[in-house]
C-alpha positions as CSV (number, residue, x, y, z in Angstrom):
1,L,23.4,113.4,169.1
2,P,25.3,116.2,167.2
3,L,28.3,114.0,167.1
4,L,26.4,110.9,165.8
5,L,24.3,112.8,163.2
6,P,27.0,113.3,160.5
7,P,28.1,109.6,160.4
8,L,24.5,108.4,160.3
9,V,23.6,110.8,157.5
10,L,26.6,109.7,155.5
11,L,25.8,106.0,156.0
12,L,22.2,106.7,154.8
13,A,23.5,108.5,151.8
14,R,25.7,105.6,150.8
15,C,22.6,103.3,150.7
16,V,20.6,105.7,148.6
17,P,22.1,106.3,145.1
18,G,22.4,110.0,144.2
19,L,22.0,111.2,147.8
20,L,25.7,111.4,148.7
21,P,26.4,114.8,147.0
22,A,23.4,116.4,148.7
23,C,24.5,115.1,152.1
24,R,28.0,116.3,151.6
25,A,26.7,119.8,150.7
26,F,24.4,119.7,153.8
27,L,27.1,118.5,156.2
28,F,30.1,120.4,154.7
29,P,28.8,123.5,153.0
30,G,32.3,125.1,152.8
31,A,33.6,122.2,150.8
32,A,31.7,123.1,147.6
33,G,34.0,124.5,145.0
34,R,37.1,123.6,147.0
35,G,37.2,120.0,146.0
36,A,38.2,118.7,149.4
37,S,37.2,119.0,153.1
38,A,38.6,118.1,156.4
39,L,37.1,114.6,156.0
40,G,37.4,114.5,152.3
41,P,40.0,111.8,152.1
42,F,37.6,109.4,154.0
43,V,34.3,110.4,152.4
44,G,33.6,108.6,149.2
45,C,37.0,106.9,149.0
46,R,35.4,103.8,147.4
47,G,33.2,105.6,145.0
48,E,36.0,107.8,143.7
49,G,38.2,104.7,142.9
50,H,41.0,105.5,145.4
51,S,42.0,103.8,148.6
52,C,41.8,105.7,151.8
53,A,45.6,105.3,152.3
54,E,46.3,106.8,148.8
55,L,44.0,109.7,149.4
56,W,45.6,110.3,152.8
57,R,49.0,110.4,151.2
58,R,47.8,112.8,148.6
59,R,46.4,115.1,151.3
60,G,49.5,114.8,153.4
61,G,51.7,115.8,150.5
62,A,49.7,118.8,149.5
63,G,49.2,122.0,151.5
64,R,50.8,120.8,154.7
65,G,54.6,120.9,154.2
66,G,56.4,119.4,157.1
67,G,53.5,117.0,158.0
68,R,53.5,113.2,157.6
69,G,53.8,113.6,153.8
70,G,57.0,115.6,154.2
71,R,58.5,112.9,156.3
72,T,57.4,110.3,153.8
73,A,59.2,112.2,151.0
74,L,62.4,112.3,153.0
75,A,62.2,108.6,153.9
76,A,61.7,107.8,150.2
77,K,65.1,109.2,149.3
78,V,66.9,106.4,147.5
79,V,70.3,105.4,149.0
80,D,72.9,104.1,146.5
81,P,73.5,100.5,147.7
82,E,77.1,100.5,146.3
83,E,77.9,103.7,148.2
84,A,76.4,102.3,151.4
85,K,78.4,99.2,151.0
86,L,81.5,101.3,150.4
87,Q,80.9,103.3,153.6
88,E,80.4,100.1,155.6
89,E,83.6,98.6,154.3
90,S,85.5,101.8,155.0
91,K,84.5,101.6,158.6
92,R,85.4,98.0,158.8
93,L,88.8,98.4,157.3
94,R,89.4,101.9,158.8
95,L,90.5,103.1,155.3
96,A,89.3,106.4,154.0
97,V,86.6,106.1,151.3
98,P,88.6,107.8,148.5
99,F,91.4,105.4,148.9
100,L,89.1,102.4,149.2
101,R,87.2,103.4,146.1
102,A,90.5,103.9,144.2
103,V,92.1,100.6,145.3
104,R,88.9,98.7,144.4
105,Q,89.1,100.1,140.9
106,K,92.7,99.0,140.6
107,R,91.8,95.6,142.0
108,G,89.0,95.2,139.4
109,R,91.3,96.3,136.6
110,A,94.0,93.8,137.6
111,K,91.4,91.0,137.6
112,A,90.1,92.0,134.2
113,L,93.6,92.0,132.7
114,Q,94.3,88.6,134.2
115,M,91.1,87.2,132.7
116,Q,92.1,88.6,129.3
117,I,95.5,86.9,129.5
118,D,94.0,83.6,130.6
119,S,91.1,83.5,128.2
120,L,92.3,85.2,125.0
121,N,94.8,84.1,122.5
122,L,96.8,87.3,122.6
123,P,100.1,88.1,120.8
124,E,103.1,87.9,123.0
125,E,103.7,91.7,123.0
126,E,100.2,92.3,124.2
127,V,100.5,89.7,126.9
128,L,103.7,91.3,128.1
129,A,102.1,94.8,128.1
130,K,99.1,93.5,130.2
131,A,101.4,91.6,132.6
132,T,103.5,94.8,133.1
133,E,100.4,96.8,133.9
134,I,99.3,94.0,136.4
135,Q,102.7,94.3,138.0
136,K,102.3,98.0,138.5
137,L,98.8,97.5,140.0
138,A,100.1,94.9,142.3
139,D,101.8,97.6,144.4
140,A,98.4,98.6,145.7
141,V,96.4,95.4,145.2
142,V,98.6,92.9,147.0
143,P,98.8,94.9,150.3
144,F,95.0,95.5,150.0
145,E,94.4,91.7,149.8
146,K,96.6,91.2,152.8
147,L,94.6,94.0,154.6
148,L,91.3,92.2,154.0
149,K,92.7,88.9,155.3
150,A,94.2,90.6,158.4
151,V,90.9,92.3,159.2
152,E,89.1,89.0,159.1
153,A,91.8,87.4,161.3
154,L,91.5,90.3,163.8
155,A,87.8,89.8,164.1
156,E,88.2,86.1,164.8
157,C,91.0,86.7,167.4
158,A,89.0,89.4,169.1
159,E,86.1,87.0,169.5
160,L,88.4,84.4,171.0
161,A,90.0,86.9,173.3
162,R,86.8,87.5,175.2
163,G,87.3,84.3,177.1
164,T,89.4,83.7,180.2
165,D,91.3,80.5,179.3
166,E,94.8,80.1,177.9
167,L,93.5,80.3,174.4
168,A,92.0,83.7,175.1
169,E,95.4,84.9,176.3
170,L,97.1,83.8,173.1
171,A,94.3,85.4,171.1
172,R,94.9,88.8,172.9
173,E,98.6,88.7,172.0
174,E,97.6,87.9,168.4
175,V,95.2,90.9,168.4
176,S,98.0,93.2,169.4
177,E,100.3,92.0,166.6
178,L,97.5,92.1,164.0
179,E,96.6,95.7,164.9
180,E,100.3,96.7,164.3
181,Q,100.3,94.8,161.1
182,L,97.0,96.5,160.0
183,E,98.5,100.0,160.5
184,V,101.4,99.1,158.3
185,L,99.2,97.7,155.6
186,R,96.9,100.7,155.6
187,E,99.8,103.0,155.2
188,T,101.2,100.8,152.4
189,V,97.9,100.8,150.5
190,Q,97.5,104.6,150.9
191,L,101.0,105.3,149.7
192,A,100.6,103.0,146.8
193,M,97.6,105.0,145.6
194,L,99.6,108.2,145.4
195,P,100.7,109.3,141.9
196,S,104.4,108.5,141.4
197,D,107.0,111.0,140.3
198,P,109.1,109.5,137.6
199,Q,111.9,111.9,138.5
200,D,112.3,110.1,141.9
201,D,113.8,107.1,140.0
202,A,116.6,109.2,138.5
203,G,119.9,107.6,139.4
204,T,121.9,110.7,138.4
205,I,121.6,114.3,139.5
206,I,123.4,117.5,138.7
207,M,123.8,119.7,141.7
208,E,124.7,123.4,141.3
209,L,126.0,125.5,144.1
210,R,126.7,129.2,144.3
211,P,127.1,131.9,147.0
212,G,124.1,133.9,148.0
213,V,124.5,136.9,150.3
214,G,127.4,137.3,152.6
215,G,130.3,138.2,150.4
216,D,133.6,136.2,151.0
217,E,132.0,134.2,153.8
218,A,129.3,132.9,151.4
219,A,132.0,131.6,149.1
220,L,133.6,129.8,152.0
221,W,130.2,128.3,152.9
222,V,129.8,126.9,149.4
223,A,133.1,125.0,149.8
224,D,131.9,123.6,153.1
225,L,128.6,122.5,151.6
226,L,130.4,120.7,148.8
227,L,132.3,118.7,151.4
228,I,129.0,117.8,153.2
229,Y,127.5,116.3,150.0
230,E,130.7,114.6,149.0
231,N,130.7,112.8,152.4
232,Y,127.1,111.9,152.0
233,A,127.7,110.5,148.5
234,E,130.5,108.4,149.9
235,Q,128.4,107.0,152.8
236,E,125.6,106.1,150.3
237,G,128.0,104.4,147.9
238,M,127.3,107.0,145.2
239,E,129.7,108.2,142.5
240,W,130.8,111.8,143.0
241,K,132.1,113.8,140.0
242,V,133.0,117.5,139.7
243,L,131.7,118.9,136.4
244,D,132.9,122.5,136.9
245,I,134.2,124.6,139.8
246,S,135.4,128.2,140.0
247,G,137.4,129.4,142.9
248,H,136.8,132.7,144.7
249,E,139.7,135.2,144.9
250,A,139.4,135.4,148.7
251,G,139.0,131.7,149.1
252,G,136.1,129.3,148.9
253,V,134.1,128.6,145.8
254,K,132.5,131.0,143.5
255,E,130.4,128.5,141.6
256,A,130.4,124.7,141.4
257,S,128.5,121.9,139.5
258,V,128.8,118.3,140.4
259,S,127.3,115.0,139.2
260,I,126.1,112.4,141.8
261,S,125.1,109.0,140.6
262,G,123.6,106.1,142.6
263,E,120.3,104.4,143.4
264,Q,117.5,106.9,143.6
265,A,119.9,109.7,143.8
266,Y,117.3,112.4,143.1
267,S,114.8,111.0,145.5
268,K,117.4,111.2,148.3
269,L,118.9,114.7,147.5
270,K,116.0,116.6,146.0
271,W,115.3,118.1,149.4
272,E,118.6,120.0,149.3
273,S,117.4,122.5,146.7
274,G,117.0,126.0,148.1
275,V,118.8,128.4,150.3
276,H,121.1,127.2,153.1
277,R,121.9,129.8,155.7
278,V,124.9,129.7,158.0
279,Q,125.4,131.7,161.2
280,R,129.0,131.6,162.5
281,V,132.1,133.6,163.1
282,P,134.1,133.6,159.9
283,A,137.8,132.8,159.8
284,T,138.3,136.3,158.4
285,E,136.5,138.0,161.4
286,T,138.9,139.7,163.8
287,Q,136.4,140.9,166.4
288,G,134.5,137.7,167.0
289,R,131.2,138.8,165.5
290,T,128.7,136.3,164.1
291,H,128.0,136.7,160.4
292,T,125.0,135.4,158.5
293,S,125.6,134.1,155.0
294,T,123.8,132.0,152.4
295,A,124.4,129.6,149.6
296,V,121.9,128.5,147.0
297,L,121.5,125.0,145.6
298,A,119.7,123.5,142.6
299,V,119.3,119.8,142.2
300,M,118.3,118.5,138.7
301,P,117.6,114.9,137.8
302,V,119.1,113.3,134.8
303,L,116.8,110.5,133.7
304,E,118.2,107.4,132.0
305,E,115.9,108.0,129.0
306,T,117.1,111.6,128.7
307,V,117.6,112.3,125.0
308,I,119.2,115.5,123.7
309,T,116.5,117.2,121.7
310,I,117.9,120.7,121.7
311,N,118.1,122.3,118.3
312,I,121.8,122.9,117.8
313,K,120.9,126.2,116.1
314,D,119.6,127.5,119.4
315,V,122.9,126.8,121.2
316,E,126.0,129.0,121.1
317,I,129.1,126.9,121.7
318,K,132.5,128.4,122.5
319,T,135.7,126.4,123.2
320,C,138.7,127.2,125.3
321,R,141.6,125.6,127.1
322,A,140.5,123.7,130.2
323,G,143.6,124.2,132.3
324,G,144.3,122.4,135.5
325,P,145.3,118.7,135.8
326,G,145.3,116.6,132.7
327,G,148.7,117.2,131.1
328,Q,149.5,119.1,127.9
329,N,146.3,117.9,126.2
330,V,144.0,120.1,128.3
331,N,146.5,123.0,128.8
332,K,147.4,123.4,125.1
333,L,144.2,122.2,123.3
334,E,140.8,123.8,123.5
335,T,139.0,120.9,125.1
336,A,136.6,122.9,127.4
337,V,133.2,123.8,126.1
338,H,131.0,126.7,127.1
339,A,127.4,126.3,125.8
340,V,124.6,128.9,126.0
341,H,120.9,128.1,125.2
342,L,120.0,131.3,123.4
343,P,116.1,131.2,123.9
344,T,116.4,130.8,127.7
345,G,119.8,132.1,128.4
346,L,120.9,129.0,130.3
347,A,124.6,128.4,130.2
348,V,126.9,125.6,131.2
349,F,130.6,125.0,131.1
350,S,132.2,121.5,130.8
351,R,135.9,120.9,131.0
352,V,136.4,117.7,133.0
353,E,136.7,115.4,130.0
354,R,140.0,115.1,128.0
355,T,138.4,115.7,124.6
356,Q,136.3,118.5,123.2
357,G,133.7,116.1,121.8
358,A,133.1,114.5,125.2
359,N,132.8,117.9,126.9
360,K,130.4,119.1,124.2
361,R,128.2,116.1,124.8
362,N,128.3,116.7,128.5
363,A,127.4,120.3,128.0
364,L,124.4,119.5,125.8
365,L,123.2,116.8,128.2
366,W,123.5,119.2,131.0
367,L,121.5,121.8,129.1
368,Q,118.9,119.2,128.3
369,A,118.5,118.3,132.0
370,K,118.0,121.9,132.9
371,L,115.4,122.4,130.2
372,D,113.6,119.2,131.1
373,K,113.5,120.3,134.8
374,I,111.9,123.6,133.9
375,E,109.3,121.9,131.7
376,A,108.5,119.4,134.5
377,D,108.1,122.2,137.0
378,K,105.7,124.0,134.7
379,R,103.6,120.8,134.2
380,L,103.4,120.3,137.9
381,K,102.5,124.0,138.4
382,E,105.0,124.1,141.3
383,R,107.5,126.4,139.8
384,S,107.8,128.8,136.8
385,D,111.5,128.4,136.3
386,I,114.4,126.5,137.9
387,Y,116.1,129.4,139.6
388,S,113.4,131.9,140.5
389,S,111.4,129.3,142.5
390,Q,113.5,126.2,143.4
391,V,116.7,128.2,144.2
392,G,115.4,131.7,144.7
393,T,117.4,134.9,144.9
394,G,119.6,133.8,147.7
395,D,117.9,136.2,150.2
396,R,118.2,135.1,153.8
397,S,114.4,135.0,154.1
398,E,114.1,132.1,151.5
399,K,116.1,129.7,153.7
400,V,115.2,126.0,153.8
401,R,117.9,125.2,156.5
402,T,119.9,127.2,159.0
403,Y,123.3,126.0,160.3
404,N,124.0,127.7,163.7
405,Y,127.5,127.0,164.8
406,K,127.2,128.8,168.2
407,D,124.3,126.6,169.3
408,A,125.7,123.5,167.5
409,R,122.4,122.9,165.8
410,V,120.9,122.7,162.3
411,T,117.3,123.8,161.8
412,D,115.3,122.4,158.9
413,H,112.5,125.0,158.4
414,R,110.3,122.7,156.5
415,L,110.3,120.2,159.3
416,R,110.6,122.8,162.1
417,Q,113.0,120.5,163.8
418,N,116.6,120.8,165.0
419,F,119.5,118.3,164.3
420,P,123.0,118.1,165.8
421,I,125.3,120.2,163.6
422,A,128.1,117.6,163.8
423,N,126.0,115.0,162.1
424,I,125.0,117.3,159.2
425,L,128.5,118.6,158.6
426,G,129.7,115.0,158.5
427,G,127.3,114.3,155.7
428,R,124.8,112.3,157.7
429,L,121.7,113.5,156.0
430,Q,119.8,110.2,156.1
431,E,117.4,111.1,159.0
432,V,116.6,114.5,157.6
433,S,115.8,113.0,154.2
434,R,113.6,110.3,155.8
435,L,111.5,112.8,157.7
436,L,111.1,115.1,154.7
437,R,109.9,112.1,152.6
438,I,107.3,111.2,155.3
439,Q,106.2,114.8,155.3
440,E,105.8,114.8,151.5
441,Q,103.9,111.6,151.6
442,G,101.5,113.1,154.2
443,D,100.9,116.2,152.0
444,K,100.3,113.9,149.0
445,L,97.8,111.8,150.9
446,K,95.8,114.9,151.8
447,A,95.9,116.2,148.3
448,F,94.9,112.8,146.9
449,E,91.9,112.6,149.3
450,E,90.7,116.1,148.4
451,E,91.0,115.3,144.7
452,M,89.0,112.1,145.0
453,K,86.3,114.0,146.9
454,E,86.1,116.6,144.2
455,T,85.9,114.1,141.3
456,R,83.3,112.0,143.1
C-alpha cells in the first residue's frame, strides 16, 4: 500500500484541476523551493509543456556530471566529414595525412588552372604561365593519380587471389608486383611534395680548398683531394677548370679554387663541403708514425641567372702579372686581378684568363657567387656565413669524412658508414652522394610532415 499510494494520489490530482500542487507538496515536501525533485522530470511533464525525454535530458545535464548527460554531450561532438574522409583515404592509400592533404590541394589547383585555360579566352602569355604552373604541379599530381589507380587494381587482384584456381595464382603474382609499384609511387609523391632548392639545379660550382691543421702534411692532403675531385669530374663528364692555385713551400697546395661545370653539379658535390680528415703516415715521416691532418672545402653554386649586382665602389681591385704558362702576355702584362669586397672582407684572385678584362669579370662573378651563397644560407637559417659554418675552422672535431689509410677505409660521419678507400681516392663518389641524398630527403620528409601538422 505505501508503494501504491503516491501514484494513486498523483493520478487523482491530475483529474482534479488545482489539486496537483497540493499533492506534490504532500508527497514531496522537500521539493518546495528547490524547483525539482527526484521524480520531478516525470511529474507534470505534460502540464509544463515539456516532453519527458527533454526533461530527462535537462536533468541529466545538470548537477550530475559524468552521468548519461555527460555521455550525450561527448557523443554530440561534431566530427568534420572532410577530415574523416581524409583519414579514411590516408589508411587506404597508406600515405600520411599531411602529404595527402598537400597533394590533394595541388591536384585541385591543377584542375582549376586547366579549366581556366579551356574555358576562358586568355592572352597567350597568361596561358603559357598557367601551363607552366600545371607542369610543375604535375610532378606530384601525376604519380598521385597513378597511385590511386594502383590501389584500386590491388584491391581487385587481392579479391581474385583468394581463390584456388589458376586465375587466383596469377592474381597473387600481380599483387606482389603492385605492392612494389605502390611503394615507389608513395615515395615519388612524398618527394614531389618537398620544397625544392633552386641551388640544386646549378650546373656550375666553385670549389675552394685549403689546408686545415697538420702543417706540411695538410698541404699535401689538399693536393690529393684536388686529384680526387678531378677524377670524379672526368667520370661524370664535367668540365674541370682551375681558377687559382698556390703551391706550398714544402710541397702540396696552400690554397686552390676550381670551377666544375656539368649537369646538376652542385646537387652532386654539395656534400663535399666541410672538413676532410686524413690519418696516414706522411712521406716526410721518418719514424713511421701516423699523423692526423685536415683540409677544408667550400662548395658554392653559380646559378645561370647569376647577375653581378655588386657595387663597384665596394670592391678594391688590384692587378698584377699572372705568371706561369701563357707566354709573354701573362708574364709581362698585368692580367691577373685581385678583388676584395670591402664590406665583408671576401677576397678572390683570378689569373687563368689571358686578358685583364676577362679576369676582372671572373673575379666579380666569383665574389657575387660567394655573397649569394651567404645570403641563401641566412635565408635558410642554416648558416651565418660561408666559412664559419659550412667550412668551419679546420679543427679535427668538425670532420665530415675521415680517410684512414692504415685500415683502408673512408668513414662518412654523416652516414656513419665506411667505404673502401681505393674507391674514394679514385674519385668514385657516386655511392656516397646517393646515400647522402637519400638521407637529406628523409630529413626533409620529417620536417615537412611536422610543418604540416603545425599549420593544420
